[in-house]
PASEBA-1860 file (N, C-alpha, C; in nm, 3 decimals):
! residues 98
1> MMIARGKK> 17.397/16.790/13.233/17.365/16.798/13.378/17.492/16.757/13.449 ~ 17.509/16.848/13.505/17.658/16.896/13.608/17.600/16.782/13.733 ~ 17.731/16.709/13.775/17.765/16.602/13.886/17.828/16.700/14.015 ~ 17.932/16.744/13.978/17.993/16.810/14.081/18.108/16.929/14.003 ~ 18.163/16.991/14.111/18.255/17.078/14.066/18.343/17.067/14.144 ~ 18.483/17.124/14.069/18.593/17.083/14.133/18.716/17.153/14.078 ~ 18.820/17.167/14.149/18.950/17.214/14.071/19.013/17.105/14.028 ~ 19.072/17.127/13.912/19.176/17.045/13.857/19.315/17.055/13.929
9> TGALYMTA> 19.348/16.906/14.000/19.484/16.916/14.036/19.543/16.776/13.952 ~ 19.619/16.780/13.864/19.715/16.704/13.798/19.562/16.648/13.695 ~ 19.555/16.529/13.740/19.465/16.418/13.641/19.368/16.423/13.749 ~ 19.352/16.457/13.877/19.205/16.498/13.946/19.141/16.601/13.940 ~ 19.020/16.620/13.970/18.941/16.717/13.999/18.884/16.703/14.179 ~ 18.926/16.796/14.250/18.913/16.775/14.394/18.779/16.887/14.423 ~ 18.692/16.820/14.516/18.597/16.914/14.529/18.598/16.987/14.670 ~ 18.579/17.113/14.681/18.600/17.176/14.801/18.486/17.200/14.887
17> GARYLISV> 18.509/17.141/15.021/18.363/17.183/15.095/18.241/17.084/15.068 ~ 18.167/17.086/15.161/18.024/17.050/15.169/17.903/17.129/15.083 ~ 17.949/17.242/15.001/17.875/17.323/14.929/17.844/17.317/14.808 ~ 17.934/17.177/14.774/17.916/17.124/14.629/17.860/16.967/14.672 ~ 17.750/16.948/14.588/17.686/16.812/14.605/17.674/16.722/14.500 ~ 17.736/16.623/14.520/17.726/16.511/14.403/17.630/16.452/14.404 ~ 17.542/16.462/14.311/17.440/16.354/14.264/17.483/16.213/14.248 ~ 17.390/16.160/14.305/17.415/15.991/14.271/17.261/15.917/14.219
25> IAYNETSN> 17.261/15.818/14.136/17.144/15.739/14.079/17.137/15.661/14.213 ~ 17.014/15.650/14.209/16.953/15.572/14.336/16.936/15.414/14.227 ~ 17.002/15.307/14.272/16.978/15.202/14.185/16.913/15.102/14.283 ~ 16.785/15.010/14.250/16.731/14.927/14.300/16.825/14.819/14.285 ~ 16.861/14.805/14.431/16.945/14.674/14.421/16.913/14.535/14.445 ~ 16.887/14.441/14.341/16.840/14.316/14.331/16.911/14.192/14.380 ~ 16.857/14.102/14.415/16.917/13.969/14.453/16.984/13.900/14.323 ~ 16.992/13.952/14.201/17.055/13.869/14.106/17.160/13.967/14.061
33> LWHRRLGH> 17.138/14.065/14.085/17.294/14.174/14.086/17.374/14.135/14.220 ~ 17.346/14.097/14.345/17.444/14.055/14.448/17.459/13.939/14.435 ~ 17.363/13.822/14.335/17.423/13.715/14.348/17.574/13.690/14.237 ~ 17.546/13.780/14.142/17.672/13.807/14.055/17.777/13.862/14.101 ~ 17.747/13.968/14.199/17.847/14.038/14.256/17.948/13.949/14.353 ~ 17.888/13.863/14.434/17.912/13.757/14.519/17.976/13.628/14.461 ~ 18.007/13.612/14.336/18.081/13.503/14.238/17.988/13.415/14.226 ~ 17.825/13.460/14.226/17.751/13.340/14.174/17.716/13.244/14.343
41> MSEKGMKI> 17.716/13.337/14.440/17.702/13.261/14.581/17.530/13.214/14.559 ~ 17.526/13.089/14.671/17.400/13.006/14.663/17.283/13.111/14.720 ~ 17.139/13.088/14.713/17.043/13.137/14.734/17.085/13.122/14.944 ~ 17.136/13.016/14.946/17.109/12.978/15.075/17.181/13.089/15.177 ~ 17.288/13.077/15.100/17.398/13.157/15.148/17.372/13.293/15.171 ~ 17.306/13.352/15.049/17.297/13.534/15.059/17.153/13.511/15.150 ~ 17.092/13.452/15.183/16.990/13.432/15.277/17.041/13.457/15.435 ~ 17.165/13.399/15.455/17.200/13.423/15.572/17.258/13.565/15.597
49> MHTKEKLP> 17.347/13.586/15.452/17.372/13.700/15.460/17.283/13.869/15.474 ~ 17.195/13.785/15.441/17.050/13.906/15.410/17.028/13.939/15.569 ~ 17.012/13.772/15.651/16.948/13.796/15.786/17.049/13.878/15.879 ~ 17.202/13.889/15.846/17.303/13.959/15.941/17.316/14.105/15.874 ~ 17.239/14.119/15.786/17.206/14.279/15.687/17.336/14.307/15.672 ~ 17.415/14.236/15.553/17.560/14.228/15.494/17.540/14.240/15.381 ~ 17.399/14.297/15.299/17.393/14.279/15.172/17.273/14.442/15.152 ~ 17.346/14.585/15.155/17.246/14.673/15.182/17.147/14.696/15.069
57> GLKSVEID> 17.051/14.730/15.068/16.970/14.779/14.949/16.855/14.658/14.920 ~ 16.922/14.545/14.945/16.834/14.429/14.908/16.729/14.393/15.007 ~ 16.579/14.380/14.952/16.497/14.385/15.032/16.411/14.245/15.055 ~ 16.468/14.160/14.950/16.442/14.021/14.966/16.552/13.929/14.911 ~ 16.559/13.795/14.925/16.687/13.711/14.847/16.581/13.613/14.714 ~ 16.534/13.658/14.636/16.478/13.541/14.509/16.581/13.527/14.420 ~ 16.648/13.462/14.367/16.764/13.452/14.233/16.669/13.373/14.146 ~ 16.671/13.437/14.023/16.646/13.377/13.896/16.714/13.247/13.868
65> MCEDSILG> 16.662/13.192/13.783/16.766/13.065/13.704/16.887/13.141/13.630 ~ 17.026/13.109/13.730/17.161/13.168/13.651/17.229/13.047/13.557 ~ 17.238/13.091/13.434/17.283/12.967/13.330/17.463/12.959/13.380 ~ 17.490/13.084/13.432/17.618/13.057/13.452/17.663/13.004/13.590 ~ 17.582/12.982/13.653/17.626/12.906/13.802/17.596/12.747/13.740 ~ 17.505/12.710/13.659/17.475/12.603/13.641/17.549/12.509/13.556 ~ 17.618/12.607/13.452/17.768/12.543/13.386/17.876/12.545/13.447 ~ 17.889/12.641/13.582/17.985/12.612/13.663/18.027/12.484/13.737
73> KHKRVSFQ> 17.874/12.430/13.792/17.863/12.322/13.833/17.877/12.180/13.806 ~ 17.876/12.209/13.603/17.881/12.077/13.556/18.013/12.001/13.568 ~ 18.002/11.889/13.605/18.120/11.797/13.597/18.177/11.816/13.451 ~ 18.340/11.784/13.458/18.414/11.796/13.293/18.437/11.675/13.284 ~ 18.429/11.634/13.180/18.491/11.486/13.134/18.612/11.489/13.104 ~ 18.662/11.367/13.171/18.804/11.365/13.146/18.858/11.266/12.980 ~ 18.953/11.246/12.967/19.000/11.201/12.887/19.029/11.060/12.915 ~ 18.956/10.976/12.779/19.014/10.845/12.832/19.130/10.798/12.819
81> KNSRTPKK> 19.173/10.688/12.936/19.302/10.699/12.929/19.357/10.539/12.909 ~ 19.251/10.431/12.877/19.322/10.334/12.795/19.302/10.307/12.654 ~ 19.251/10.433/12.596/19.237/10.397/12.446/19.392/10.453/12.368 ~ 19.501/10.514/12.477/19.621/10.550/12.417/19.701/10.439/12.390 ~ 19.763/10.422/12.274/19.833/10.295/12.262/19.998/10.383/12.203 ~ 20.106/10.314/12.296/20.201/10.418/12.268/20.266/10.347/12.148 ~ 20.366/10.508/12.104/20.390/10.470/11.932/20.562/10.423/11.969 ~ 20.548/10.371/11.851/20.729/10.267/11.871/20.822/10.363/11.810
89> EKLELVHS> 20.790/10.472/11.696/20.897/10.535/11.633/20.883/10.707/11.711 ~ 20.972/10.755/11.710/20.989/10.911/11.730/20.919/10.981/11.629 ~ 20.837/11.061/11.669/20.777/11.176/11.540/20.628/11.093/11.446 ~ 20.613/10.981/11.509/20.523/10.842/11.471/20.338/10.943/11.480 ~ 20.337/11.014/11.573/20.223/11.103/11.621/20.309/11.225/11.654 ~ 20.232/11.320/11.645/20.256/11.493/11.646/20.139/11.557/11.648 ~ 20.113/11.596/11.792/20.025/11.720/11.826/20.072/11.873/11.766 ~ 20.008/11.917/11.711/20.056/12.074/11.720/19.894/12.163/11.715
97> DV> 19.948/12.286/11.733/19.837/12.415/11.751/19.850/12.493/11.658 ~ 19.753/12.485/11.527/19.791/12.543/11.411/19.670/12.687/11.411
END
């Protein structure tokens, strides 16, 4: 299947004029795809953008459960600060990455 014709100029293929048509596959835009494109934006924020017609090809905003969004919002556990006992001698405690 041929998509387009063009003359090779260096590393590029230059198409000439409107007589050469480039075939484009129509892709059904989904709200989940836009959710990922926009950095896992909230459904509320996407609905606002949809009403302003900023999401071309999107018919409605309905986001499925996104595990990446859920994990990204989890609170990270910090290290305990009070359990450390100061060491008296140099090199008594050594941390290394093996």
